[in-house]
N, CA, C and O atoms as a GROMACS GRO file, in nm:
protein
  356
    1UNK      N    1   0.087  -0.081  -0.018
    1UNK     CA    2  -0.009  -0.021   0.008
    1UNK      C    3   0.097   0.126  -0.030
    1UNK      O    4   0.210   0.149   0.014
    2UNK      N    5   0.018   0.206  -0.124
    2UNK     CA    6   0.140   0.309  -0.105
    2UNK      C    7   0.117   0.414  -0.026
    2UNK      O    8   0.018   0.400   0.046
    3UNK      N    9   0.188   0.534  -0.014
    3UNK     CA   10   0.152   0.674   0.070
    3UNK      C   11   0.047   0.749  -0.045
    3UNK      O   12  -0.048   0.803   0.011
    4UNK      N   13   0.046   0.758  -0.139
    4UNK     CA   14  -0.030   0.815  -0.248
    4UNK      C   15  -0.201   0.760  -0.228
    4UNK      O   16  -0.307   0.821  -0.225
    5UNK      N   17  -0.159   0.596  -0.215
    5UNK     CA   18  -0.292   0.569  -0.179
    5UNK      C   19  -0.382   0.558  -0.110
    5UNK      O   20  -0.497   0.519  -0.129
    6UNK      N   21  -0.304   0.611   0.020
    6UNK     CA   22  -0.320   0.638   0.178
    6UNK      C   23  -0.416   0.754   0.187
    6UNK      O   24  -0.526   0.781   0.233
    7UNK      N   25  -0.289   0.821   0.103
    7UNK     CA   26  -0.343   1.021   0.130
    7UNK      C   27  -0.466   1.004   0.063
    7UNK      O   28  -0.568   1.047   0.117
    8UNK      N   29  -0.473   0.946  -0.052
    8UNK     CA   30  -0.585   0.980  -0.120
    8UNK      C   31  -0.726   0.947  -0.048
    8UNK      O   32  -0.826   1.019  -0.054
    9UNK      N   33  -0.714   0.790   0.040
    9UNK     CA   34  -0.814   0.722   0.089
    9UNK      C   35  -0.851   0.792   0.184
    9UNK      O   36  -0.969   0.788   0.217
   10UNK      N   37  -0.738   0.893   0.267
   10UNK     CA   38  -0.778   0.971   0.395
   10UNK      C   39  -0.870   1.099   0.348
   10UNK      O   40  -0.972   1.141   0.402
   11UNK      N   41  -0.805   1.148   0.231
   11UNK     CA   42  -0.874   1.266   0.178
   11UNK      C   43  -1.034   1.226   0.145
   11UNK      O   44  -1.121   1.284   0.211
   12UNK      N   45  -1.068   1.139   0.056
   12UNK     CA   46  -1.178   1.105   0.038
   12UNK      C   47  -1.291   1.068   0.160
   12UNK      O   48  -1.413   1.076   0.142
   13UNK      N   49  -1.244   1.038   0.253
   13UNK     CA   50  -1.288   0.980   0.407
   13UNK      C   51  -1.334   1.146   0.457
   13UNK      O   52  -1.437   1.180   0.515
   14UNK      N   53  -1.241   1.214   0.422
   14UNK     CA   54  -1.224   1.330   0.510
   14UNK      C   55  -1.376   1.412   0.440
   14UNK      O   56  -1.478   1.442   0.502
   15UNK      N   57  -1.351   1.430   0.317
   15UNK     CA   58  -1.457   1.476   0.191
   15UNK      C   59  -1.594   1.439   0.212
   15UNK      O   60  -1.693   1.512   0.212
   16UNK      N   61  -1.586   1.279   0.232
   16UNK     CA   62  -1.723   1.196   0.234
   16UNK      C   63  -1.783   1.241   0.381
   16UNK      O   64  -1.905   1.235   0.396
   17UNK      N   65  -1.697   1.286   0.495
   17UNK     CA   66  -1.741   1.321   0.633
   17UNK      C   67  -1.789   1.478   0.602
   17UNK      O   68  -1.898   1.510   0.649
   18UNK      N   69  -1.721   1.566   0.534
   18UNK     CA   70  -1.740   1.685   0.559
   18UNK      C   71  -1.907   1.689   0.461
   18UNK      O   72  -1.998   1.764   0.495
   19UNK      N   73  -1.917   1.607   0.358
   19UNK     CA   74  -2.020   1.617   0.282
   19UNK      C   75  -2.178   1.611   0.324
   19UNK      O   76  -2.276   1.674   0.285
   20UNK      N   77  -2.159   1.499   0.426
   20UNK     CA   78  -2.274   1.444   0.491
   20UNK      C   79  -2.308   1.528   0.611
   20UNK      O   80  -2.425   1.563   0.628
   21UNK      N   81  -2.184   1.573   0.719
   21UNK     CA   82  -2.225   1.676   0.821
   21UNK      C   83  -2.206   1.793   0.791
   21UNK      O   84  -2.150   1.865   0.874
   22UNK      N   85  -2.240   1.839   0.685
   22UNK     CA   86  -2.264   1.997   0.624
   22UNK      C   87  -2.388   2.042   0.652
   22UNK      O   88  -2.416   2.122   0.741
   23UNK      N   89  -2.470   1.986   0.565
   23UNK     CA   90  -2.625   1.991   0.593
   23UNK      C   91  -2.664   1.989   0.758
   23UNK      O   92  -2.736   2.076   0.807
   24UNK      N   93  -2.620   1.902   0.818
   24UNK     CA   94  -2.695   1.906   0.947
   24UNK      C   95  -2.575   2.008   1.042
   24UNK      O   96  -2.617   2.011   1.157
   25UNK      N   97  -2.486   2.064   1.033
   25UNK     CA   98  -2.421   2.130   1.124
   25UNK      C   99  -2.494   2.315   1.079
   25UNK      O  100  -2.504   2.414   1.152
   26UNK      N  101  -2.531   2.298   0.935
   26UNK     CA  102  -2.550   2.412   0.889
   26UNK      C  103  -2.706   2.473   0.912
   26UNK      O  104  -2.747   2.588   0.902
   27UNK      N  105  -2.785   2.327   0.953
   27UNK     CA  106  -2.899   2.381   0.997
   27UNK      C  107  -2.936   2.437   1.140
   27UNK      O  108  -3.015   2.527   1.169
   28UNK      N  109  -2.856   2.358   1.222
   28UNK     CA  110  -2.826   2.341   1.369
   28UNK      C  111  -2.769   2.517   1.349
   28UNK      O  112  -2.830   2.609   1.403
   29UNK      N  113  -2.652   2.538   1.269
   29UNK     CA  114  -2.599   2.713   1.298
   29UNK      C  115  -2.725   2.789   1.291
   29UNK      O  116  -2.788   2.831   1.389
   30UNK      N  117  -2.761   2.803   1.156
   30UNK     CA  118  -2.935   2.888   1.136
   30UNK      C  119  -3.019   2.853   1.252
   30UNK      O  120  -3.079   2.957   1.279
   31UNK      N  121  -3.051   2.771   1.328
   31UNK     CA  122  -3.168   2.781   1.363
   31UNK      C  123  -3.091   2.847   1.528
   31UNK      O  124  -3.155   2.925   1.599
   32UNK      N  125  -2.969   2.806   1.561
   32UNK     CA  126  -2.912   2.883   1.649
   32UNK      C  127  -2.890   3.019   1.624
   32UNK      O  128  -2.893   3.085   1.728
   33UNK      N  129  -2.867   3.092   1.509
   33UNK     CA  130  -2.838   3.204   1.487
   33UNK      C  131  -2.994   3.311   1.532
   33UNK      O  132  -3.014   3.402   1.613
   34UNK      N  133  -3.106   3.214   1.396
   34UNK     CA  134  -3.281   3.262   1.437
   34UNK      C  135  -3.281   3.297   1.581
   34UNK      O  136  -3.275   3.414   1.618
   35UNK      N  137  -3.288   3.173   1.680
   35UNK     CA  138  -3.309   3.205   1.831
   35UNK      C  139  -3.235   3.313   1.882
   35UNK      O  140  -3.286   3.405   1.947
   36UNK      N  141  -3.125   3.305   1.857
   36UNK     CA  142  -3.042   3.441   1.898
   36UNK      C  143  -3.094   3.527   1.881
   36UNK      O  144  -3.148   3.584   1.976
   37UNK      N  145  -3.100   3.575   1.760
   37UNK     CA  146  -3.212   3.692   1.734
   37UNK      C  147  -3.294   3.742   1.809
   37UNK      O  148  -3.314   3.849   1.868
   38UNK      N  149  -3.359   3.596   1.790
   38UNK     CA  150  -3.517   3.630   1.873
   38UNK      C  151  -3.501   3.700   2.044
   38UNK      O  152  -3.561   3.791   2.102
   39UNK      N  153  -3.365   3.585   2.094
   39UNK     CA  154  -3.374   3.644   2.270
   39UNK      C  155  -3.298   3.761   2.286
   39UNK      O  156  -3.306   3.824   2.391
   40UNK      N  157  -3.225   3.796   2.193
   40UNK     CA  158  -3.181   3.938   2.150
   40UNK      C  159  -3.314   4.057   2.152
   40UNK      O  160  -3.326   4.156   2.224
   41UNK      N  161  -3.400   4.007   2.054
   41UNK     CA  162  -3.493   4.116   2.072
   41UNK      C  163  -3.576   4.118   2.185
   41UNK      O  164  -3.624   4.224   2.223
   42UNK      N  165  -3.600   3.999   2.250
   42UNK     CA  166  -3.716   4.004   2.338
   42UNK      C  167  -3.654   3.996   2.469
   42UNK      O  168  -3.733   3.984   2.563
   43UNK      N  169  -3.526   4.000   2.499
   43UNK     CA  170  -3.477   3.914   2.619
   43UNK      C  171  -3.481   3.859   2.692
   43UNK      O  172  -3.448   3.884   2.808
   44UNK      N  173  -3.535   3.740   2.634
   44UNK     CA  174  -3.563   3.619   2.706
   44UNK      C  175  -3.411   3.518   2.737
   44UNK      O  176  -3.356   3.455   2.647
   45UNK      N  177  -3.373   3.518   2.849
   45UNK     CA  178  -3.253   3.454   2.834
   45UNK      C  179  -3.309   3.282   2.894
   45UNK      O  180  -3.270   3.246   3.004
   46UNK      N  181  -3.378   3.211   2.830
   46UNK     CA  182  -3.376   3.135   2.875
   46UNK      C  183  -3.309   2.962   2.797
   46UNK      O  184  -3.359   2.910   2.697
   47UNK      N  185  -3.206   2.913   2.868
   47UNK     CA  186  -3.112   2.830   2.764
   47UNK      C  187  -3.177   2.699   2.700
   47UNK      O  188  -3.115   2.631   2.619
   48UNK      N  189  -3.332   2.662   2.749
   48UNK     CA  190  -3.370   2.554   2.688
   48UNK      C  191  -3.449   2.617   2.555
   48UNK      O  192  -3.520   2.543   2.487
   49UNK      N  193  -3.435   2.732   2.527
   49UNK     CA  194  -3.481   2.820   2.415
   49UNK      C  195  -3.417   2.772   2.320
   49UNK      O  196  -3.488   2.741   2.224
   50UNK      N  197  -3.299   2.753   2.308
   50UNK     CA  198  -3.214   2.744   2.229
   50UNK      C  199  -3.144   2.598   2.197
   50UNK      O  200  -3.076   2.565   2.100
   51UNK      N  201  -3.188   2.518   2.318
   51UNK     CA  202  -3.117   2.383   2.319
   51UNK      C  203  -3.228   2.244   2.237
   51UNK      O  204  -3.211   2.152   2.157
   52UNK      N  205  -3.342   2.301   2.316
   52UNK     CA  206  -3.437   2.192   2.212
   52UNK      C  207  -3.456   2.222   2.063
   52UNK      O  208  -3.468   2.139   1.973
   53UNK      N  209  -3.458   2.385   2.051
   53UNK     CA  210  -3.523   2.347   1.878
   53UNK      C  211  -3.402   2.278   1.776
   53UNK      O  212  -3.400   2.207   1.675
   54UNK      N  213  -3.296   2.350   1.875
   54UNK     CA  214  -3.169   2.298   1.793
   54UNK      C  215  -3.143   2.116   1.767
   54UNK      O  216  -3.114   2.077   1.654
   55UNK      N  217  -3.156   2.033   1.863
   55UNK     CA  218  -3.197   1.915   1.871
   55UNK      C  219  -3.332   1.895   1.773
   55UNK      O  220  -3.296   1.850   1.665
   56UNK      N  221  -3.457   1.914   1.780
   56UNK     CA  222  -3.570   1.927   1.676
   56UNK      C  223  -3.514   1.936   1.510
   56UNK      O  224  -3.545   1.855   1.422
   57UNK      N  225  -3.439   2.035   1.495
   57UNK     CA  226  -3.418   2.064   1.396
   57UNK      C  227  -3.310   1.963   1.313
   57UNK      O  228  -3.302   1.907   1.203
   58UNK      N  229  -3.247   1.975   1.416
   58UNK     CA  230  -3.126   1.842   1.356
   58UNK      C  231  -3.164   1.723   1.328
   58UNK      O  232  -3.131   1.665   1.225
   59UNK      N  233  -3.238   1.675   1.417
   59UNK     CA  234  -3.331   1.572   1.404
   59UNK      C  235  -3.418   1.539   1.254
   59UNK      O  236  -3.419   1.452   1.167
   60UNK      N  237  -3.488   1.669   1.286
   60UNK     CA  238  -3.553   1.635   1.127
   60UNK      C  239  -3.487   1.646   0.966
   60UNK      O  240  -3.515   1.592   0.859
   61UNK      N  241  -3.382   1.747   1.009
   61UNK     CA  242  -3.259   1.698   0.894
   61UNK      C  243  -3.202   1.551   0.876
   61UNK      O  244  -3.202   1.496   0.766
   62UNK      N  245  -3.154   1.493   0.990
   62UNK     CA  246  -3.096   1.409   0.987
   62UNK      C  247  -3.195   1.296   0.893
   62UNK      O  248  -3.163   1.227   0.797
   63UNK      N  249  -3.316   1.310   0.960
   63UNK     CA  250  -3.423   1.203   0.863
   63UNK      C  251  -3.468   1.241   0.728
   63UNK      O  252  -3.537   1.169   0.655
   64UNK      N  253  -3.434   1.335   0.705
   64UNK     CA  254  -3.458   1.409   0.582
   64UNK      C  255  -3.382   1.352   0.489
   64UNK      O  256  -3.406   1.277   0.394
   65UNK      N  257  -3.262   1.411   0.542
   65UNK     CA  258  -3.144   1.326   0.468
   65UNK      C  259  -3.083   1.181   0.479
   65UNK      O  260  -2.988   1.146   0.409
   66UNK      N  261  -3.120   1.131   0.534
   66UNK     CA  262  -3.082   0.979   0.547
   66UNK      C  263  -3.032   0.931   0.450
   66UNK      O  264  -2.911   0.909   0.441
   67UNK      N  265  -3.153   0.896   0.320
   67UNK     CA  266  -3.132   0.817   0.207
   67UNK      C  267  -2.982   0.883   0.148
   67UNK      O  268  -2.908   0.807   0.085
   68UNK      N  269  -2.932   1.054   0.174
   68UNK     CA  270  -2.835   1.067   0.072
   68UNK      C  271  -2.708   1.038   0.132
   68UNK      O  272  -2.600   1.016   0.078
   69UNK      N  273  -2.743   1.043   0.272
   69UNK     CA  274  -2.605   1.003   0.383
   69UNK      C  275  -2.588   0.877   0.370
   69UNK      O  276  -2.469   0.856   0.345
   70UNK      N  277  -2.660   0.763   0.374
   70UNK     CA  278  -2.656   0.641   0.351
   70UNK      C  279  -2.591   0.588   0.195
   70UNK      O  280  -2.516   0.491   0.188
   71UNK      N  281  -2.634   0.673   0.067
   71UNK     CA  282  -2.613   0.679  -0.056
   71UNK      C  283  -2.434   0.681  -0.037
   71UNK      O  284  -2.350   0.593  -0.060
   72UNK      N  285  -2.422   0.803   0.009
   72UNK     CA  286  -2.260   0.842   0.046
   72UNK      C  287  -2.152   0.762   0.093
   72UNK      O  288  -2.046   0.733   0.037
   73UNK      N  289  -2.198   0.731   0.213
   73UNK     CA  290  -2.167   0.582   0.338
   73UNK      C  291  -2.106   0.480   0.197
   73UNK      O  292  -1.996   0.460   0.145
   74UNK      N  293  -2.200   0.449   0.184
   74UNK     CA  294  -2.214   0.302   0.124
   74UNK      C  295  -2.120   0.343  -0.021
   74UNK      O  296  -2.017   0.275  -0.026
   75UNK      N  297  -2.137   0.449  -0.150
   75UNK     CA  298  -2.034   0.428  -0.211
   75UNK      C  299  -1.905   0.458  -0.176
   75UNK      O  300  -1.827   0.450  -0.271
   76UNK      N  301  -1.841   0.498  -0.038
   76UNK     CA  302  -1.736   0.544   0.009
   76UNK      C  303  -1.688   0.390   0.029
   76UNK      O  304  -1.603   0.334  -0.040
   77UNK      N  305  -1.763   0.332   0.144
   77UNK     CA  306  -1.738   0.164   0.141
   77UNK      C  307  -1.705   0.107   0.048
   77UNK      O  308  -1.598   0.045   0.048
   78UNK      N  309  -1.760   0.110  -0.025
   78UNK     CA  310  -1.755   0.003  -0.188
   78UNK      C  311  -1.590   0.098  -0.217
   78UNK      O  312  -1.490   0.042  -0.171
   79UNK      N  313  -1.577   0.186  -0.265
   79UNK     CA  314  -1.475   0.259  -0.264
   79UNK      C  315  -1.388   0.174  -0.198
   79UNK      O  316  -1.349   0.076  -0.262
   80UNK      N  317  -1.338   0.192  -0.059
   80UNK     CA  318  -1.263   0.089   0.028
   80UNK      C  319  -1.229  -0.025  -0.009
   80UNK      O  320  -1.113  -0.060  -0.031
   81UNK      N  321  -1.368  -0.120  -0.023
   81UNK     CA  322  -1.322  -0.242  -0.039
   81UNK      C  323  -1.262  -0.282  -0.189
   81UNK      O  324  -1.192  -0.378  -0.222
   82UNK      N  325  -1.316  -0.175  -0.265
   82UNK     CA  326  -1.195  -0.226  -0.413
   82UNK      C  327  -1.084  -0.182  -0.424
   82UNK      O  328  -0.999  -0.217  -0.506
   83UNK      N  329  -1.073  -0.065  -0.306
   83UNK     CA  330  -0.915  -0.073  -0.341
   83UNK      C  331  -0.844  -0.166  -0.264
   83UNK      O  332  -0.722  -0.181  -0.276
   84UNK      N  333  -0.923  -0.236  -0.175
   84UNK     CA  334  -0.849  -0.322  -0.061
   84UNK      C  335  -0.834  -0.497  -0.160
   84UNK      O  336  -0.740  -0.575  -0.166
   85UNK      N  337  -0.955  -0.501  -0.215
   85UNK     CA  338  -0.926  -0.612  -0.343
   85UNK      C  339  -0.818  -0.566  -0.446
   85UNK      O  340  -0.746  -0.653  -0.494
   86UNK      N  341  -0.801  -0.441  -0.483
   86UNK     CA  342  -0.658  -0.408  -0.578
   86UNK      C  343  -0.540  -0.427  -0.501
   86UNK      O  344  -0.441  -0.472  -0.560
   87UNK      N  345  -0.529  -0.393  -0.343
   87UNK     CA  346  -0.392  -0.405  -0.274
   87UNK      C  347  -0.389  -0.538  -0.263
   87UNK      O  348  -0.278  -0.577  -0.298
   88UNK      N  349  -0.467  -0.635  -0.228
   88UNK     CA  350  -0.440  -0.786  -0.199
   88UNK      C  351  -0.412  -0.841  -0.313
   88UNK      O  352  -0.309  -0.909  -0.300
   89UNK      N  353  -0.458  -0.846  -0.429
   89UNK     CA  354  -0.443  -0.877  -0.560
   89UNK      C  355  -0.290  -0.834  -0.605
   89UNK      O  356  -0.252  -0.852  -0.721
   0.00000   0.00000   0.00000
């Protein structure tokens, strides 16, 4: 197994993780900013007001994007197994 192969594999792994996580983290960030603006405007300083909606939105985004995430992970796993078969031969 050459160094180029390892670097390529790790690059693809990080890229896949990034592609999978950006929508979930983006949704959490967006809802956090909106709730912070609401809290600043109304001067409500309740900690659960930020925590609960973030969890709900994150769960909804994960449920909606689960097929996309699964396809990305399956394609990466197939790529890793194909590389392993090539290296073993």
